[in-house]
N, C-alpha and C positions, 0 to 999 in steps of 0.2 A: 761587328754587325750583330744586332740583338736577335735573340731567338724568337720566332713567331709562335705564339700559343695557339694551337689548332682550335681549342674550344672557344677562345675569344674570337678568332677569325670566323668560326661558324656562327657565333652569336651576331657578329657584325653583318654577315651575309643574310641571316634571318631578318634582322632589322631592316636592312636595305631592301629585301624583297617585299616586306610588309609595306614599306614606303612606296614602292612601285605600284603595288595593288591599290593603296589609298590614293595615290596620284591619278589613278585611272577610275576613281569613283567607287571602289569597293571597300567595305568595312573589313579590315583585316587586322589580325593580332598575332604576335609571336607566341607559339605554344610549346616550342621546343623545351623551354625551361620547366614545363609542367609534366614532361614525359615520365618522370619517376612516380608522380602521383596518378597519372592517367594510364600508364602502361606504355611499353616500348612502341606500340603501334600508333601513338598519337602523332599527328602531322607536325612538322616544324612550324608551319604557319596555317592558321585557319581563316577562312573567308566565308562567312555565313551565306553570301549570295551565290557561291559557286560550288558545284558538286565535285570538288577536286581534292585529292589528297596531295598536299604540297610536300615534297622532299627537297630541301634547299641545300645546295652545295656551293661553297665559296672556297675553291682550291685551285691550285695550278694544274694538277694532274686530274685527268678525267677517267673515271671508272664506271662507264655507262652501265655495263651489265650488272654488277652488284648493286649499284644505286637503284636501277630500275627494278631489280628483284625485290629490294627492300620496299620500294614504293608500292609495287603490286601486292606484295605480301601483307602490307600494313593497311592498304586501302579497304574501306568498307564496300559492300556490294553496290551501293548507290554512288560511289565516287570514282572518278577517273584518276588513275595514278599518274602523277606528273613530277618529273625531276626538273628543277630549275638550277642551272649551273652558271657560275660566273668565274672565269679564269682571271687571274691577277690582271688588273687594268683592262679587262675585256668587257664585253656586253653580255647581258643575260641571254642564255639559250634555254629553251624548253624542250624536254624530251618526254614523249608519251607514246603509247602503243598506236600504231597507224590506224587500227580499226576505230579507236576513240577519236582520233583526229578527223576521220571521215564522217563519223556521227556528228561531230561538232559542225563540220562544213555543211552537212545535209540539213542541220537544224537552224542555220543562220540565214540572214537576209544577204544574199550574195551581192546585190547591188550596193547595199550599205557597206559591206566589206570592201568592195572595190573602191568606193569613195574614201574610206578610211585609209586604205593603202596609198592612194594618190595624195593624201594630205601629208604624208611623211615629211 
């Protein structure tokens, strides 16, 4: 069985999340590869239209607390720290502070949200 390169797997995850954002109409690009030039606090993926610091994880094991601490520590004051995680062969999950989730809910059109949920 071949050994999995964690860096390559991380890059694949960042590319996959970028594609998810693009498929939903957002201009997104992978920036994880620029972290050495931008500083360690650069997000893995940037999306100009969203005030979110994306931390992308593509791994079997979930380490929510250190990942969230990283995202919170690296996010700018105007950004919501979000960790998106995909377990092997799983679906993407988003992890964010509850108070930020509540702010997002308060600022959205709930009727439209309900319609989008029903379209699943």
